[in-house]
Residue frames relative to the residue before (quaternion, step in Angstrom):
aa qw qx qy qz dx dy dz
M 1.0000 0.0000 0.0000 0.0000 0.00 0.00 0.00
I 0.6351 0.5223 -0.3285 0.4647 3.55 1.00 -0.85
L 0.6450 0.5291 -0.3263 0.4444 3.57 0.98 -0.83
L 0.6480 0.5087 -0.3196 0.4682 3.61 0.97 -0.79
T 0.6426 0.5234 -0.3210 0.4583 3.56 0.96 -0.86
E 0.6621 0.4942 -0.3045 0.4740 3.57 0.95 -0.88
A 0.6292 0.5415 -0.3357 0.4452 3.58 1.00 -0.81
A 0.6733 0.4807 -0.2981 0.4762 3.59 0.92 -0.87
K 0.6490 0.5492 -0.3196 0.4184 3.56 0.95 -0.89
F 0.7965 0.3224 -0.1437 0.4908 3.57 0.91 -0.95
Y 0.3635 0.7436 -0.4935 0.2671 3.58 1.21 0.28
K 0.0369 -0.8186 0.5724 -0.0309 3.59 -0.81 1.07
G 0.5673 -0.6249 0.3796 0.3788 3.58 1.22 0.23
L 0.3783 0.7280 -0.4902 0.2943 3.61 1.19 0.42
D 0.6619 -0.5472 0.3352 0.3873 3.56 -1.16 0.64
H 0.6912 0.4772 -0.3029 0.4503 3.60 0.83 -0.90
Q 0.6194 0.5243 -0.3443 0.4721 3.60 1.17 -0.58
D 0.6171 0.5358 -0.3362 0.4680 3.58 1.05 -0.77
C 0.6437 0.5231 -0.3203 0.4576 3.58 0.99 -0.85
A 0.6479 0.5239 -0.3167 0.4533 3.56 1.00 -0.84
W 0.6731 0.4756 -0.2995 0.4806 3.61 0.93 -0.88
D 0.6147 0.5345 -0.3497 0.4628 3.60 1.06 -0.71
F 0.6325 0.5295 -0.3215 0.4649 3.58 1.01 -0.86
L 0.6615 0.5067 -0.3069 0.4599 3.58 0.91 -0.93
Q 0.6559 0.5137 -0.3120 0.4567 3.57 0.93 -0.90
D 0.6529 0.5141 -0.3157 0.4579 3.59 0.97 -0.85
Q 0.6785 0.5152 -0.2919 0.4348 3.57 1.02 -0.78
V 0.8161 0.2706 -0.1171 0.4970 3.58 0.85 -0.94
G 0.5094 -0.6634 0.4184 0.3540 3.59 1.22 -0.32
I 0.5998 -0.6123 0.3932 0.3327 3.55 -1.12 0.76
E 0.6192 0.5578 -0.3590 0.4203 3.61 1.04 -0.72
V 0.6580 0.4987 -0.3085 0.4725 3.58 0.98 -0.85
I 0.6269 0.5356 -0.3356 0.4555 3.59 1.01 -0.81
Q 0.6729 0.4899 -0.3018 0.4649 3.58 0.91 -0.88
E 0.6401 0.5088 -0.3291 0.4724 3.60 1.01 -0.77
F 0.6086 0.5458 -0.3372 0.4669 3.57 1.06 -0.79
A 0.6588 0.5199 -0.3153 0.4430 3.59 0.92 -0.92
E 0.6456 0.5177 -0.3248 0.4579 3.58 1.00 -0.81
I 0.6720 0.4822 -0.2973 0.4770 3.59 0.91 -0.90
Y 0.6363 0.5605 -0.3199 0.4225 3.56 0.99 -0.90
R 0.7381 0.4008 -0.2236 0.4945 3.56 1.07 -0.77
S 0.5799 0.6363 -0.3616 0.3579 3.62 1.23 -0.07
D 0.1289 0.8016 -0.5602 0.1645 3.58 0.99 0.87
P 0.5041 -0.6695 0.4442 0.3169 3.65 -0.74 0.96
R 0.5848 0.5844 -0.3788 0.4160 3.57 1.13 -0.55
L 0.6036 0.5582 -0.3596 0.4414 3.56 1.16 -0.57
N 0.6054 0.5438 -0.3569 0.4587 3.57 1.12 -0.60
D 0.6350 0.5150 -0.3308 0.4713 3.57 1.01 -0.77
E 0.6515 0.5208 -0.3157 0.4524 3.55 1.01 -0.84
S 0.6561 0.5150 -0.3192 0.4499 3.57 0.98 -0.87
E 0.6259 0.5374 -0.3459 0.4470 3.57 1.08 -0.66
S 0.7021 0.4505 -0.2684 0.4818 3.58 1.11 -0.63
T 0.5087 0.6367 -0.4270 0.3919 3.59 1.27 -0.16
E 0.4716 -0.6840 0.4768 0.2869 3.54 -0.84 0.98
K 0.3257 -0.7433 0.5562 0.1791 3.55 -0.83 1.02
L 0.1218 -0.8375 0.5326 0.0138 3.53 -0.15 1.35
V 0.7783 0.1342 -0.0626 0.6102 3.57 1.17 -0.62
S 0.2794 -0.7791 0.5444 0.1359 3.57 -0.80 1.02
L 0.6836 -0.4431 0.3785 0.4394 3.54 -1.34 0.14
Y 0.6395 0.5330 -0.3225 0.4505 3.57 0.93 -0.89
Q 0.6853 0.4897 -0.2939 0.4518 3.59 0.87 -0.92
L 0.6824 0.4823 -0.3082 0.4546 3.59 0.84 -0.90
A 0.6314 0.5174 -0.3341 0.4711 3.59 1.01 -0.75
G 0.6436 0.5219 -0.3206 0.4590 3.57 1.02 -0.75
I 0.6652 0.4964 -0.2992 0.4707 3.56 0.96 -0.86
W 0.7157 0.4249 -0.2463 0.4966 3.57 0.95 -0.88
N 0.3203 -0.7742 0.4839 0.2527 3.57 1.31 -0.23
C 0.5417 0.5772 -0.4195 0.4444 3.53 0.84 1.07
S 0.6394 -0.5120 0.4006 0.4106 3.55 -1.31 0.15
E 0.5576 -0.6047 0.4524 0.3448 3.57 -1.10 0.69
T 0.6132 0.5818 -0.3488 0.4047 3.58 1.10 -0.60
L 0.6345 0.5424 -0.3270 0.4430 3.58 1.22 -0.36
I 0.6830 0.4512 -0.2726 0.5057 3.60 1.28 -0.19
K 0.3411 -0.7487 0.5359 0.1896 3.56 -0.79 1.02
Q 0.5953 -0.5643 0.4304 0.3768 3.56 -1.18 0.55
S 0.6088 0.5636 -0.3528 0.4328 3.58 1.07 -0.68
E 0.6196 0.5333 -0.3426 0.4629 3.60 1.12 -0.60
I 0.6429 0.5026 -0.3172 0.4832 3.57 1.02 -0.79
D 0.6450 0.5201 -0.3201 0.4593 3.57 0.96 -0.84
E 0.6774 0.4852 -0.3015 0.4635 3.57 0.91 -0.90
L 0.6129 0.5479 -0.3438 0.4538 3.57 1.03 -0.76
N 0.7157 0.4471 -0.2698 0.4637 3.59 0.75 -1.00
S 0.5965 0.5371 -0.3569 0.4778 3.57 1.10 -0.60
C 0.6450 0.5256 -0.3031 0.4646 3.56 1.00 -0.88
L 0.6724 0.5062 -0.3054 0.4453 3.58 0.80 -0.99
N 0.6814 0.4724 -0.2837 0.4817 3.57 0.96 -0.85
E 0.6418 0.5505 -0.3214 0.4262 3.57 0.95 -0.90
W 0.8003 0.3119 -0.1316 0.4948 3.56 0.87 -0.99
G 0.5319 -0.6732 0.3972 0.3256 3.59 1.19 0.31
I 0.4027 0.6754 -0.5079 0.3517 3.58 1.13 0.60
T 0.2667 0.8381 -0.4113 0.2393 3.51 0.70 1.16
T 0.6251 0.4975 -0.3657 0.4774 3.61 1.19 -0.09
P 0.6550 -0.5204 0.3504 0.4210 3.62 -1.11 0.45
A 0.6581 0.5122 -0.3233 0.4473 3.61 0.91 -0.86
R 0.6651 0.4971 -0.3083 0.4642 3.58 0.90 -0.88
I 0.6692 0.5038 -0.3036 0.4541 3.58 0.90 -0.94
K 0.6668 0.5145 -0.3153 0.4373 3.60 0.86 -0.90
H 0.6912 0.4580 -0.2925 0.4763 3.57 0.86 -0.89
F 0.6377 0.5227 -0.3350 0.4560 3.60 0.98 -0.77
L 0.7191 0.4482 -0.2673 0.4589 3.59 0.78 -0.96
S 0.6450 0.5087 -0.3417 0.4567 3.61 1.02 -0.64
Q 0.6686 0.4856 -0.3071 0.4721 3.58 0.96 -0.79
T 0.6814 0.4683 -0.3000 0.4758 3.60 0.90 -0.83
A 0.5989 0.5527 -0.3637 0.4511 3.60 1.10 -0.61
H 0.6567 0.4911 -0.3169 0.4766 3.57 0.93 -0.83
E 0.6908 0.5030 -0.2909 0.4304 3.57 0.78 -1.03
S 0.7599 0.3716 -0.1941 0.4968 3.59 1.11 -0.65
G 0.4681 -0.6780 0.4507 0.3435 3.60 1.23 0.07
G 0.6797 -0.4787 0.2782 0.4812 3.55 0.99 0.88
G 0.7366 -0.4381 0.2233 0.4644 3.57 0.99 0.88
R 0.4930 0.6918 -0.4196 0.3199 3.60 1.24 0.05
W 0.7933 0.2518 -0.1203 0.5411 3.59 1.03 -0.73
T 0.1570 -0.7899 0.5876 0.0788 3.54 -0.83 0.98
K 0.7713 0.2086 -0.1489 0.5826 3.57 1.28 0.01
E 0.6695 -0.5014 0.3861 0.3890 3.50 -1.34 0.41
L 0.4549 -0.7092 0.4710 0.2612 3.57 -0.94 0.90
S 0.5865 0.5710 -0.3666 0.4422 3.60 1.17 -0.53
D 0.5557 -0.6101 0.4410 0.3530 3.59 -1.21 0.41
G 0.5058 -0.7057 0.3824 0.3161 3.59 1.28 -0.16
W 0.4758 0.6905 -0.4492 0.3083 3.60 1.18 -0.11
Y 0.5707 0.5895 -0.3916 0.4164 3.59 1.15 -0.39
L 0.6456 0.5132 -0.3133 0.4707 3.59 1.26 -0.30
E 0.4378 0.7155 -0.4499 0.3067 3.58 1.27 -0.17
G 0.8352 0.2001 -0.1644 0.4851 3.57 -0.94 0.95
R 0.4465 0.6851 -0.4658 0.3381 3.59 1.23 0.19
D 0.2627 -0.8001 0.5224 0.1339 3.59 -0.09 1.29
D 0.6228 0.5629 -0.3452 0.4197 3.58 1.07 -0.72
L 0.6973 0.4104 -0.2555 0.5293 3.58 1.27 -0.38
G 0.5363 -0.6354 0.3956 0.3901 3.57 1.29 0.00
N 0.4570 0.6861 -0.4506 0.3426 3.58 1.25 0.25
T 0.1169 0.8441 -0.5023 0.1467 3.53 0.32 1.32
Q 0.7112 0.4203 -0.2532 0.5034 3.60 1.23 -0.21
A 0.6262 -0.5582 0.3875 0.3822 3.56 -1.13 0.64
G 0.8069 0.2603 -0.2153 0.4846 3.56 -0.89 0.99
D 0.4360 0.7167 -0.4546 0.2995 3.60 1.25 -0.04
G 0.5816 0.6150 -0.3791 0.3739 3.61 1.03 -0.71
P 0.7614 0.3438 -0.2180 0.5045 3.63 0.59 -1.03
L 0.6228 0.5562 -0.3553 0.4200 3.61 1.02 -0.69
Y 0.8032 0.2295 -0.0938 0.5417 3.56 0.97 -0.87
K 0.2355 0.7523 -0.5696 0.2328 3.55 0.95 0.88
G 0.7534 -0.4410 0.2494 0.4191 3.56 -1.29 0.28
A 0.0510 0.7855 -0.6129 0.0686 3.56 -0.90 1.00
G 0.7187 0.3913 -0.3202 0.4773 3.55 -1.11 0.73
Y 0.6699 -0.5591 0.3429 0.3479 3.52 -1.31 0.31
I 0.6777 0.1241 -0.2374 0.6848 3.55 1.36 0.07
Q 0.4116 -0.8182 0.3265 0.2336 3.47 0.05 1.41
L 0.2934 -0.7218 0.6125 0.1333 3.51 -0.68 1.25
T 0.0106 0.8376 -0.5394 0.0857 3.58 -0.61 1.15
G 0.8103 0.3041 -0.2323 0.4439 3.55 -1.04 0.83
R 0.6279 -0.5715 0.3864 0.3602 3.53 -1.15 0.76
A 0.6438 0.5389 -0.3422 0.4219 3.61 0.90 -0.83
N 0.6949 0.4600 -0.2771 0.4783 3.60 0.89 -0.89
Y 0.6244 0.5171 -0.3346 0.4804 3.59 1.05 -0.70
T 0.6342 0.5272 -0.3283 0.4604 3.57 1.04 -0.77
D 0.6399 0.5163 -0.3236 0.4683 3.57 0.96 -0.84
F 0.6650 0.4950 -0.3006 0.4717 3.57 0.96 -0.89
S 0.6502 0.5132 -0.3104 0.4664 3.57 1.01 -0.82
N 0.6293 0.5319 -0.3342 0.4576 3.59 1.03 -0.74
W 0.6405 0.4875 -0.3283 0.4942 3.58 1.10 -0.64
K 0.7515 0.3218 -0.1735 0.5492 3.58 0.90 -0.97
Q 0.0533 -0.8852 0.4614 0.0267 3.54 0.69 1.14
D 0.6505 0.5349 -0.3312 0.4255 3.60 1.14 -0.40
D 0.7334 0.3851 -0.2336 0.5091 3.61 1.23 0.08
P 0.1406 -0.8251 0.5440 0.0594 3.61 0.10 1.26
L 0.5475 0.6379 -0.3970 0.3686 3.60 1.22 -0.32
I 0.4676 0.6635 -0.4529 0.3688 3.61 1.22 -0.21
L 0.7330 0.3832 -0.2257 0.5147 3.57 0.91 -0.89
Q 0.6462 0.5427 -0.3301 0.4230 3.57 1.02 -0.72
L 0.8052 0.2732 -0.1149 0.5136 3.58 0.83 -1.00
G 0.3237 -0.8202 0.4392 0.1720 3.56 1.31 -0.13
C 0.8816 0.0057 0.0087 0.4719 3.51 -1.04 -0.95
E 0.6763 0.5093 -0.3186 0.4262 3.59 0.76 -0.98
H 0.6783 0.5013 -0.2955 0.4486 3.57 0.92 -0.89
V 0.6719 0.4796 -0.2997 0.4782 3.59 0.90 -0.90
A 0.6502 0.5275 -0.3170 0.4455 3.59 0.94 -0.87
N 0.7189 0.4566 -0.2491 0.4612 3.58 0.96 -0.86
N 0.8067 0.3265 -0.1306 0.4750 3.58 1.03 -0.75
Y 0.8322 0.1842 -0.0530 0.5203 3.60 1.02 -0.72
P 0.1353 0.8299 -0.5368 0.0691 3.65 0.87 0.75
F 0.7120 0.3984 -0.2529 0.5199 3.60 0.95 -0.80
T 0.6562 0.5461 -0.3250 0.4069 3.58 0.87 -0.94
S 0.6628 0.4872 -0.3056 0.4795 3.58 0.96 -0.82
A 0.6208 0.5268 -0.3367 0.4730 3.57 1.11 -0.66
G 0.6489 0.5105 -0.3094 0.4718 3.57 1.03 -0.80
F 0.5928 0.5636 -0.3471 0.4588 3.56 1.11 -0.72
W 0.6641 0.4755 -0.2920 0.4977 3.59 0.94 -0.90
W 0.6323 0.5775 -0.3231 0.4028 3.56 0.92 -0.98
V 0.7134 0.4408 -0.2528 0.4825 3.57 0.83 -1.00
N 0.6450 0.5324 -0.3265 0.4404 3.58 0.97 -0.82
N 0.7326 0.3787 -0.2211 0.5206 3.57 1.18 -0.51
R 0.4940 -0.7222 0.3881 0.2895 3.55 1.27 0.56
M 0.2224 0.8128 -0.5092 0.1751 3.56 1.03 0.79
N 0.5894 0.5684 -0.3836 0.4270 3.62 1.05 -0.59
E 0.6535 0.5092 -0.3172 0.4615 3.56 0.94 -0.87
L 0.6373 0.5182 -0.3299 0.4653 3.57 1.00 -0.77
C 0.6666 0.5087 -0.3056 0.4511 3.59 0.91 -0.89
D 0.6299 0.5476 -0.3313 0.4400 3.60 1.10 -0.64
A 0.6609 0.5064 -0.2981 0.4668 3.58 1.25 -0.39
D 0.4649 -0.7092 0.4162 0.3282 3.59 1.29 0.36
P 0.1318 0.8300 -0.5307 0.1099 3.59 0.71 1.07
S 0.5115 -0.5809 0.5195 0.3620 3.52 -1.34 0.18
V 0.6465 -0.4851 0.3989 0.4331 3.55 -1.28 0.22
E 0.6004 0.5697 -0.3520 0.4371 3.57 1.09 -0.70
Q 0.6768 0.4977 -0.2996 0.4522 3.58 0.89 -0.91
V 0.6601 0.4877 -0.3098 0.4801 3.57 0.97 -0.82
T 0.6398 0.5362 -0.3192 0.4487 3.58 0.97 -0.86
L 0.6322 0.5464 -0.3375 0.4334 3.58 0.94 -0.85
R 0.6973 0.4524 -0.2881 0.4755 3.59 0.93 -0.81
V 0.6647 0.4966 -0.3117 0.4631 3.60 1.00 -0.74
N 0.8056 0.3329 -0.1257 0.4738 3.54 0.82 -1.07
G 0.3952 -0.6967 0.4997 0.3298 3.57 1.14 -0.60
G 0.7573 0.1130 -0.0788 0.6384 3.54 1.38 0.09
Y 0.5722 -0.5995 0.4344 0.3528 3.57 -1.12 -0.60
N 0.2081 0.7948 -0.5417 0.1775 3.59 1.07 0.66
G 0.8464 0.1339 -0.1196 0.5013 3.56 -0.92 0.96
L 0.2345 0.8238 -0.4963 0.1417 3.58 1.19 0.41
D 0.6555 0.5165 -0.3294 0.4417 3.60 0.87 -0.87
D 0.6584 0.4988 -0.3058 0.4735 3.59 1.00 -0.82
R 0.6308 0.5201 -0.3297 0.4722 3.58 1.03 -0.75
K 0.6398 0.5058 -0.3191 0.4827 3.58 1.04 -0.75
Y 0.6053 0.5580 -0.3477 0.4487 3.57 1.04 -0.78
Y 0.7085 0.4452 -0.2685 0.4772 3.57 0.83 -0.95
Y 0.6041 0.5332 -0.3736 0.4596 3.58 1.05 -0.57
G 0.6185 0.5373 -0.3362 0.4645 3.57 1.06 -0.75
R 0.6544 0.4892 -0.3198 0.4798 3.60 0.97 -0.76
C 0.6099 0.5401 -0.3480 0.4639 3.59 1.07 -0.69
E 0.6426 0.5176 -0.3312 0.4576 3.58 0.98 -0.75
Q 0.6366 0.5270 -0.3293 0.4567 3.59 1.13 -0.58
Y 0.8072 0.3422 -0.1311 0.4627 3.57 0.94 -0.91
I 0.7041 0.3907 -0.2595 0.5332 3.60 1.22 -0.30
D 0.3909 -0.7321 0.5078 0.2311 3.59 -0.63 1.08
S 0.4184 -0.7022 0.5179 0.2522 3.56 -1.02 0.81
């Protein structure tokens, strides 16, 4: 156990460290690794911290925005959402509405936490940092604003230093554990809070998120639902 703790503590994404984690995963299986990660992060102190996190969006509100039953949303999803909003300063009504409307569109109302493609079309994309064999599917889009490519996963892993499995397990791990948090990471890195503070239109926010206006009507639909459920 001490050896595993030390390995996680000093993980720097070096080739020999990647080989060691790959060996461990092959020996015990990905399911055991994921269960280990959940237990590893379940420090009781984190529960105290979550209780002190300001609840900016409730289960009722998120279900209303996603237009789904409350029973389809886990409490862990609400906790991660509120942790994300607090972590990245997405705390004003304008910021929350634009963030939730854009992520709702990108995820099909919370249905998808990862890219539906197998990701092989991303193989060899140097602009995304995909320089190693298998990087395309391993680092395909994950989260509610899809984190894509080894370079972006590395940046996210460097921020989340206590979880080396971000790089080891890639898309599956981020999709299962950090769908909102990874989206918030992108949101802040692209100065979306500042844009939201300037009272932008949905078109303006969409242009920065999408690079165009794909799905604009759907994004407007979700923004309208956000206006119904998020107090101004």
